[in-house]
N, C-alpha and C positions, 0 to 999 in steps of 0.2 A: 691475526685479524687486523684489518685496517680500521682505525678509529675515525669516526665521522663526527661532525658537529653541525648544529643548526646554522642556517644562513643569517640568523639574527642572534649573535652571541648572548645578548641580554635576555632573550626569550627563554621561557621555561619549556622543556619538552613535555608533551602530553603523555600521560600514562596510556597503556593499552586499553584500559577500561574507559578512559575519557575519549579515546579515539573511536572506539566502538559506539559509545553513546552518541558522539557527534555524528558519526555516519548514519546511525539509526534515525536521528532527528532530521537529517537532510533527506533520507529516503522517505520518511513520512511527509515531509513538506512537499517533495516532488510528487508524491502520490496524491496528496490532497489537491495540488494545483492541477494535476491531470484530470482528476474527477470533476473539478469545477469548470475546466475548459472544454470538457467533452460535450459534443452536441447532445441535446436532450429533446425528446418529444414526449408529449403527454398522451398516454393511451388509456382510454377508459374502457375497460372490459370487465365483465362480471367475474367476481372472485372464483366462482364455480368453474368458469371456463379456463381460468388461469391454472387452477389446481388440476383440472382434467388434463391440460396440456403437460403439466409437470409429471403426471402419472405415466406419460409416454416416454419420458427421458430415461436413458440408462443411468446406472449408479454414478458412473464417471462424470456425466454431464450434470447430474444433480449436485455432486460435490463441488463442481465448478460454480454453479449458480449460488450455492451456499457461501462459498468463499467471496464471490462478488458482492453478495448482499451484506455480508459481515464488513467488508471494506467500506461499502457505502454508508452503513450505519455508524461506523467509527468516525467517518469524515464529517458527520453532521452533528 
């Protein structure tokens, strides 16, 4: 096997765990920026109307709505 080295010999190599943690931090940062930059409009509708509309969604769509809501709640 060919041995490789870092392009900066004095630099320490990141461990696999550090690399994964770094990638997760970047992923979260990009996700938060995307949520902040997404266009938003305010919609005032009665909660009962919103819930009635959700009742019409198939399970797959409800799970997608749940995921989007969780992402938005985490970003705030």
